[in-house]
C-alpha positions as CSV (number, residue, x, y, z in Angstrom):
1,M,42.4,130.0,-44.6
2,N,40.0,127.2,-44.4
3,T,42.7,124.7,-45.4
4,H,45.0,126.1,-42.7
5,N,42.3,125.8,-40.0
6,T,41.6,122.3,-41.1
7,N,45.2,121.3,-41.0
8,S,45.6,122.9,-37.6
9,F,42.5,121.1,-36.3
10,L,43.7,117.7,-37.6
11,S,47.2,118.3,-36.2
12,Q,45.7,119.2,-32.8
13,W,43.3,116.2,-33.0
14,F,46.0,113.6,-33.8
15,G,48.4,115.3,-31.3
16,D,45.8,114.8,-28.5
17,L,45.1,111.3,-29.7
18,W,48.8,110.4,-29.5
19,Q,49.1,112.0,-26.1
20,V,46.3,109.9,-24.7
21,F,47.6,106.8,-26.4
22,V,51.1,107.2,-24.9
23,N,49.8,108.1,-21.5
24,E,47.6,105.0,-21.4
25,L,50.5,102.8,-22.4
26,K,52.6,104.4,-19.6
27,R,49.8,103.6,-17.1
28,I,49.6,100.0,-18.3
29,F,53.3,99.3,-18.1
30,T,53.8,101.0,-14.7
31,D,51.0,99.2,-13.0
32,S,52.2,95.8,-11.7
33,G,48.6,94.5,-11.2
34,V,47.6,95.3,-14.7
35,I,50.8,93.7,-16.1
36,L,50.0,90.6,-14.1
37,I,46.4,90.4,-15.5
38,F,47.2,91.4,-19.1
39,F,50.5,89.5,-19.7
40,V,50.8,86.8,-17.1
41,A,47.1,85.8,-16.9
42,G,46.4,86.5,-20.6
43,L,49.3,84.4,-21.8
44,A,49.6,81.8,-19.0
45,Y,46.0,80.8,-18.5
46,P,45.5,79.3,-22.0
47,V,48.7,77.2,-21.5
48,I,47.6,76.1,-18.0
49,Y,44.1,75.1,-19.1
50,N,45.5,73.2,-22.1
51,M,48.0,71.4,-19.9
52,M,45.1,70.4,-17.6
53,Y,43.1,69.0,-20.5
54,Y,46.1,67.8,-22.5
55,K,45.0,64.2,-22.4
56,N,41.7,65.4,-23.7
57,V,40.0,61.9,-23.6
58,V,39.4,59.9,-20.4
59,T,40.2,56.2,-20.9
60,E,40.3,53.0,-18.8
61,V,38.0,54.2,-16.1
62,P,38.1,51.5,-13.3
63,V,34.9,49.5,-13.0
64,A,33.7,46.4,-11.1
65,V,31.7,43.4,-12.2
66,V,29.3,41.3,-10.2
67,D,28.8,38.2,-12.2
68,M,26.2,36.0,-10.6
69,S,25.8,33.9,-13.7
70,G,29.3,32.7,-14.1
71,S,28.5,31.4,-17.5
72,P,30.5,31.6,-20.8
73,E,28.0,34.1,-22.1
74,S,28.5,36.4,-19.0
75,R,32.3,36.0,-19.2
76,E,32.2,36.9,-22.9
77,L,30.2,40.1,-22.1
78,V,32.7,41.1,-19.4
79,F,35.6,40.4,-21.8
80,R,34.1,42.6,-24.5
81,W,33.4,45.4,-22.0
82,N,36.9,45.2,-20.7
83,A,38.2,45.4,-24.3
84,T,36.8,48.9,-24.8
85,Q,39.1,51.8,-24.4
86,E,36.7,53.7,-22.1
87,V,36.8,51.3,-19.1
88,Q,39.0,48.7,-17.4
89,V,37.5,45.9,-15.3
90,T,39.7,46.1,-12.2
91,H,37.6,44.2,-9.7
92,T,35.3,41.1,-9.9
93,C,33.1,41.0,-6.8
94,A,31.2,38.2,-5.2
95,N,28.2,40.3,-4.3
96,M,26.8,43.9,-4.6
97,A,27.9,44.8,-1.1
98,Q,31.6,44.5,-2.0
99,A,31.0,46.5,-5.3
100,E,29.1,49.2,-3.5
101,Q,31.9,49.6,-1.0
102,L,34.4,50.0,-3.8
103,L,32.2,52.6,-5.4
104,K,32.0,54.6,-2.1
105,D,35.8,54.4,-1.7
106,Q,36.1,55.8,-5.3
107,K,38.2,52.8,-6.3
108,V,35.8,52.1,-9.1
109,H,33.4,54.4,-11.0
110,G,30.9,51.9,-12.3
111,I,29.4,48.5,-11.5
112,L,27.9,46.0,-13.9
113,Y,25.6,43.5,-12.3
114,I,24.9,40.3,-14.3
115,P,22.0,38.2,-12.8
116,A,22.1,34.5,-12.3
117,D,19.5,33.8,-15.0
118,Y,21.4,35.8,-17.7
119,A,22.7,32.8,-19.8
120,A,19.5,30.8,-19.4
121,I,17.3,33.6,-20.7
122,L,19.6,34.2,-23.7
123,N,19.6,30.5,-24.6
124,T,15.8,30.0,-24.3
125,G,15.0,33.2,-26.2
126,M,11.6,33.4,-24.5
127,E,12.3,36.4,-22.3
128,T,14.4,39.5,-22.3
129,A,17.6,39.3,-20.3
130,H,18.2,42.2,-17.9
131,L,21.5,43.8,-16.8
132,S,22.0,46.4,-14.1
133,L,24.5,49.2,-14.6
134,Y,25.5,51.6,-11.8
135,C,27.4,54.8,-12.7
136,D,29.3,57.3,-10.6
137,M,27.4,60.5,-11.2
138,S,29.9,62.7,-9.3
139,S,31.8,63.0,-12.5
140,L,30.2,63.5,-15.9
141,L,33.2,62.1,-17.8
142,Y,33.3,58.9,-15.7
143,M,29.6,58.4,-16.1
144,K,29.8,59.0,-19.8
145,N,32.5,56.4,-20.3
146,V,30.8,53.7,-18.2
147,Y,27.4,54.2,-19.7
148,L,28.4,54.5,-23.4
149,S,30.9,51.6,-23.3
150,A,28.3,49.3,-21.7
151,N,25.6,50.5,-24.1
152,M,27.8,49.7,-27.1
153,V,28.8,46.3,-25.9
154,V,25.2,45.3,-25.1
155,L,23.9,46.6,-28.5
156,D,26.6,44.6,-30.2
157,K,25.7,41.5,-28.2
158,M,22.0,42.0,-29.1
159,Q,22.8,42.0,-32.8
160,H,24.8,38.7,-32.5
161,V,22.0,37.1,-30.5
162,Q,19.4,38.1,-33.1
163,V,21.6,36.7,-35.9
164,D,22.1,33.4,-34.1
165,R,18.3,33.1,-33.7
166,Y,17.7,33.8,-37.4
167,E,20.3,31.3,-38.4
168,A,18.7,28.7,-36.1
169,M,15.6,29.3,-38.2
170,N,17.5,28.3,-41.3
171,I,18.0,31.9,-42.5
172,G,21.4,32.4,-44.1
173,S,24.0,34.5,-42.4
174,Q,24.0,37.3,-44.9
175,M,20.2,37.5,-44.8
176,S,20.3,37.4,-41.0
177,W,22.6,40.4,-40.8
178,A,20.5,42.3,-43.4
179,L,17.4,41.7,-41.1
180,V,19.2,42.8,-38.0
181,E,20.9,45.9,-39.6
182,A,18.7,46.9,-42.5
183,V,20.5,50.2,-43.0
184,Q,24.3,50.2,-42.4
185,Y,25.7,53.3,-40.9
186,E,29.0,54.7,-39.7
187,A,29.0,57.1,-36.7
188,V,31.3,60.2,-37.2
189,N,31.9,62.8,-34.5
190,M,31.5,66.1,-36.4
191,F,33.9,68.8,-35.5
192,N,35.4,66.8,-32.6
193,P,36.7,63.5,-34.0
194,T,38.3,62.4,-30.7
195,G,35.2,63.2,-28.6
196,G,37.5,65.0,-26.2
197,Y,36.3,67.3,-23.5
198,G,39.3,69.7,-24.0
199,S,38.5,70.0,-27.7
200,F,35.0,71.0,-26.8
201,L,35.7,73.4,-24.0
202,I,39.0,75.0,-24.5
203,P,38.1,77.1,-27.7
204,A,35.4,78.8,-25.8
205,V,37.6,79.3,-22.7
206,L,40.3,80.9,-24.9
207,V,37.9,83.7,-26.0
208,L,36.6,84.1,-22.5
209,I,40.1,84.6,-21.1
210,L,40.7,87.5,-23.5
211,H,37.4,89.0,-22.6
212,Q,37.8,88.7,-18.8
213,T,41.5,89.7,-18.6
214,L,40.8,92.8,-20.6
215,F,37.8,93.7,-18.5
216,F,39.6,93.2,-15.1
217,G,42.7,95.1,-16.3
218,I,40.8,98.1,-17.6
219,A,38.5,98.2,-14.6
220,M,41.6,98.2,-12.3
221,L,43.1,101.2,-14.2
222,C,39.8,103.1,-14.0
223,G,39.4,102.4,-10.3
224,T,43.0,103.5,-9.7
225,A,42.4,106.8,-11.5
226,R,39.3,107.5,-9.4
227,E,41.1,106.5,-6.1
228,E,44.0,108.9,-6.9
229,N,41.6,111.6,-8.0
230,K,43.4,111.9,-11.3
231,E,41.1,112.7,-14.2
232,I,43.6,111.3,-16.7
233,F,41.1,110.8,-19.4
234,L,40.8,114.6,-19.8
235,L,43.1,116.8,-21.9
236,P,44.3,120.1,-20.4
237,G,42.9,123.5,-20.8
238,R,40.1,124.5,-23.1
239,R,40.0,121.1,-24.9
240,R,38.4,119.3,-22.0
241,R,34.9,119.5,-23.2
242,T,35.7,118.6,-26.8
243,S,38.3,115.8,-26.3
244,V,36.0,112.9,-25.4
245,Y,36.2,111.2,-28.9
246,R,40.0,111.3,-29.0
247,I,40.2,110.2,-25.4
248,V,38.1,107.1,-26.0
249,T,39.9,106.4,-29.3
250,G,43.4,106.8,-27.8
251,R,42.7,104.6,-24.8
252,T,41.1,102.0,-27.0
253,L,44.0,101.9,-29.4
254,A,46.4,101.4,-26.5
255,Y,44.6,98.3,-25.3
256,F,44.0,97.1,-28.9
257,V,47.6,97.1,-29.9
258,I,48.6,95.0,-26.8
259,Y,45.8,92.5,-27.1
260,M,46.1,92.0,-30.8
261,A,49.5,90.4,-30.0
262,I,48.1,88.5,-26.9
263,G,45.0,87.4,-28.9
264,S,47.0,86.1,-31.8
265,F,49.0,83.9,-29.4
266,D,45.9,82.6,-27.6
267,L,43.6,82.1,-30.6
268,L,46.1,81.1,-33.3
269,L,49.2,79.6,-31.7
270,V,47.8,77.8,-28.7
271,P,45.4,75.5,-30.8
272,I,48.4,74.5,-32.9
273,I,50.7,73.9,-29.9
274,F,48.2,71.7,-28.1
275,N,46.6,70.1,-31.2
276,L,43.2,71.6,-30.7
277,P,40.9,72.0,-33.8
278,H,42.4,74.8,-36.0
279,L,40.6,74.6,-39.3
280,A,40.2,78.4,-39.8
281,N,42.1,80.6,-42.1
282,P,44.4,82.7,-39.8
283,W,43.6,85.8,-41.7
284,D,39.9,85.2,-41.0
285,V,40.6,84.8,-37.3
286,I,42.6,88.1,-37.2
287,Q,39.8,90.0,-39.0
288,F,37.3,88.5,-36.6
289,M,39.4,89.5,-33.6
290,I,39.3,93.2,-34.6
291,P,35.6,93.9,-33.7
292,F,35.7,91.4,-30.8
293,L,38.6,93.2,-29.1
294,L,37.2,96.7,-29.9
295,S,33.8,95.8,-28.5
296,T,35.3,94.2,-25.4
297,I,37.6,97.2,-24.7
298,L,34.8,99.7,-25.1
299,F,32.5,97.5,-23.0
300,S,35.2,97.4,-20.3
301,I,35.9,101.2,-20.4
302,F,32.1,101.9,-20.1
303,L,31.7,99.7,-17.0
304,G,35.0,100.7,-15.6
305,S,33.9,104.4,-15.7
306,F,31.5,103.7,-12.8
307,Q,34.2,102.3,-10.5
308,R,35.5,104.3,-7.7
309,E,38.0,101.9,-6.2
310,R,40.8,99.8,-7.7
311,E,39.6,96.4,-6.5
312,T,35.9,96.9,-7.2
313,G,36.0,95.0,-10.6
314,M,37.8,92.0,-9.2
315,V,35.6,91.7,-6.2
316,T,32.2,92.3,-7.7
317,M,32.7,90.8,-11.2
318,L,35.0,87.8,-10.7
319,F,32.0,85.4,-10.5
320,T,30.8,86.5,-14.0
321,S,33.4,84.3,-15.8
322,L,31.4,81.1,-15.3
323,I,28.1,83.0,-15.9
324,F,29.4,84.4,-19.2
325,L,30.5,80.9,-20.3
326,F,27.2,79.3,-19.4
327,I,24.9,81.9,-21.0
328,S,27.0,81.9,-24.2
329,G,25.2,78.7,-25.2
330,V,28.3,76.5,-25.4
331,S,27.7,74.3,-22.3
332,W,23.9,74.6,-22.4
333,I,21.4,75.1,-25.2
334,S,20.4,78.8,-25.5
335,E,16.8,77.9,-26.4
336,N,16.3,76.3,-23.0
337,M,17.4,79.4,-21.2
338,D,15.1,82.1,-19.9
339,S,14.6,85.0,-22.3
340,V,16.2,87.4,-19.8
341,W,19.5,85.5,-19.9
342,I,19.4,85.3,-23.7
343,N,19.0,89.0,-23.9
344,V,21.9,89.6,-21.4
345,A,24.1,87.2,-23.4
346,K,23.5,89.2,-26.6
347,L,24.9,92.3,-24.9
348,L,28.2,90.6,-24.1
349,P,31.0,90.6,-26.7
350,S,32.2,87.2,-25.3
351,T,29.0,85.5,-26.5
352,W,29.4,86.4,-30.1
353,G,33.2,86.0,-29.9
354,I,32.9,82.4,-28.6
355,H,30.3,81.4,-31.2
356,G,32.2,82.9,-34.1
357,Y,35.6,81.5,-33.0
358,I,34.2,78.0,-32.6
359,H,32.5,78.2,-36.0
360,M,35.7,79.1,-37.7
361,Q,38.3,77.1,-35.7
362,S,36.3,73.9,-34.8
363,M,33.9,73.8,-37.7
364,G,36.1,75.2,-40.5
365,A,33.7,78.1,-41.4
366,S,35.0,81.2,-43.2
367,L,34.5,84.8,-42.1
368,S,31.7,85.2,-44.7
369,T,29.8,82.3,-43.2
370,T,30.3,83.8,-39.7
371,A,28.9,87.1,-40.9
372,Y,26.1,87.1,-38.3
373,E,28.5,87.1,-35.3
374,Y,30.9,89.4,-37.1
375,K,28.3,92.0,-37.7
376,A,26.9,91.6,-34.2
377,L,30.4,92.5,-32.8
378,W,30.6,95.6,-34.9
379,V,27.1,96.7,-33.7
380,L,28.3,96.2,-30.0
381,T,31.5,98.2,-30.9
382,F,29.5,101.2,-32.0
383,L,27.0,100.8,-29.2
384,Y,29.6,100.8,-26.4
385,M,31.6,103.5,-28.2
386,A,28.5,105.7,-28.0
387,L,27.9,104.8,-24.3
388,C,31.6,105.6,-23.5
389,V,31.4,109.0,-25.2
390,I,28.2,109.8,-23.3
391,S,29.6,108.6,-20.0
392,L,32.9,110.5,-20.3
393,S,31.1,113.6,-21.6
394,I,29.0,113.6,-18.5
395,R,32.0,113.1,-16.3
396,A,33.9,115.8,-18.2
397,H,31.1,118.2,-17.7
398,L,30.9,117.4,-14.0
399,Y,34.6,117.7,-13.7
400,N,34.6,121.2,-15.3
401,E,31.7,122.2,-13.0
402,D,33.8,121.1,-10.0
403,L,36.8,123.1,-11.4
404,K,34.5,126.2,-11.7
405,K,33.3,125.7,-8.1
406,E,36.9,125.3,-6.9
407,D,37.9,128.5,-8.8
408,A,34.9,130.3,-7.3
409,E,35.7,129.1,-3.8
410,R,39.4,130.0,-4.3
411,R,38.5,133.5,-5.5
412,E,36.1,134.0,-2.6
413,K,38.8,132.9,-0.2
414,V,41.2,135.4,-1.8
415,R,38.6,138.1,-1.6
416,L,37.9,137.5,2.0
417,L,41.6,137.4,2.8
418,L,42.2,140.7,1.0
419,H,39.2,142.2,2.8
420,E,40.5,141.0,6.1
421,R,43.9,142.4,5.4
422,R,42.4,145.8,4.4
423,Q,40.4,145.9,7.7
424,K,43.5,145.1,9.7
425,L,45.5,147.8,7.7
426,A,42.7,150.3,8.3
427,E,42.6,149.5,12.0
428,R,46.4,150.0,12.2
429,Q,46.2,153.3,10.4
430,Q,43.4,154.4,12.7
431,K,45.4,153.5,15.7
432,F,48.5,155.2,14.4
433,F,46.7,158.5,13.6
434,S,44.9,158.3,16.9
435,R,48.2,157.9,18.8
436,H,49.8,160.7,16.8
437,H,46.9,163.0,17.4
438,T,47.0,162.3,21.2
439,S,50.8,162.9,21.4
440,G,50.4,166.2,19.5
441,N,47.8,167.5,22.0
442,A,50.1,166.5,24.9
443,E,53.0,168.7,23.5
444,V,50.7,171.6,23.1
C-alpha cells in the first residue's frame, strides 16, 4: 500500500513538473519579445561586441612633434618614437600653437615638445634634459599608447646616454651596460599577451550578456502573466498549495535547457571564433555554467515575481548592466569600493560567474582551482531557490484566498438572486390568490 502511494505521488509529482516545463516552453516560444531577447540578443550580442573589438589592439595613433632643437639627437628621438607600433608621427609643427590646434581638431592625439636646449644638455651632461608630452585624455586607449610609447623610447635613450658617459670615462662597453642594467629582465603580459582591450573586456561581457538576457526575458514573462491576470505558475485544483517546488523546478528547467545551448555558444565557441583567450577545459566550463545558469534563473524568477507589468524590468533595470560590470571587480579593484557595493556584488550571480570564467578561460585555471566561485554560485542557487519558493508560496496563498473570496461573493450573489426570485414568486402568488378571491366574491 505504501509502495503504491509512493509511486502514485512520484507519478503525480513528475507529471506536474512536466506540465509546468512544457507550459513554460510554450510561453517562451510564443512570445516574440522573449524570443528576441533570448535568441537574438543572447546569440548576436557576443558576435557584435567581438566584431567591434576585433582589432583588439590600437596601433599607429596619430601624433605631432614640436622639435625646437632641430638637432641630430632630437631627430633620432623622433625617429625612434615613430618606429614604435603604438604611434605614428603624422605632423611636425613649428610651434605649440599649431600642435594644439591639431589636438583640438582631433587630427592628432598626442604632442611631443622638444625644447631648444635638448641636445646641448645631453652633450654637456651637467643637467637633466626635459621633454613635454601632451596626451588626449578623452580616450583611455589613445592616452595609453602615446604615454607608454614615449616612456619606452625615453627610457631606452636614457640607457644609451648613460652607457656613452661610462664609456667616455674609459669603462668598457660590457661593464657600462652592466652598470646601467644590473639586473636584466623581460616583460611578459600575463594572461593577455597582446595587451588588447578586447581580450581584457570581452570575457566578462560574455558572462554578463547571459546574465542580463536571462533576467530581462524572465522578467518580461512574469510581467506578462501579471498583466493578463493568469496565474500560470499554479497547478489546477487541490494541488495549488503543494505545487510550489515543482513549479519552480519546472520553470527553471525550461530556461536552463535553452540557455545551456546559448551559453555553450557564447562561452565556448565565441572565444575560439574570435581568437580570445580560451585556455580552459571545455568540460570545466560546462560544469561551471550549471550553477551559474541555475542561480541566475532563480535570481530572475525571484525578482520577476514582484513585477506587475511587462516592461517594468526593461525600464527599471536596464541601467544595471554597467553597474553589474563595474562592481564585479573587473574594471575596478574591489578593495577600493565601498563595502555596500562589495556586499551587493556578492549577491549577484554575474559577479562570481565573471571571475570564475576569467580564471578558467583567460588564466587557464581548472574547476578545482576555481572552487571558491563555484561553491559561491551553488550557495546563491539554493538561496534564490528558497526565496522563490517562499515568494510563490505567499502568492499561491493569496491567490487561493482571492478564489475563496470570489466563491463566497458568487455564492452570496446566487443566494440574493434566489431570495429575490422567491420574493417575486411570492408576490405573484399573493396577487393571484387575491385576484381569485375577489372574483369569487363577485360571483356570489
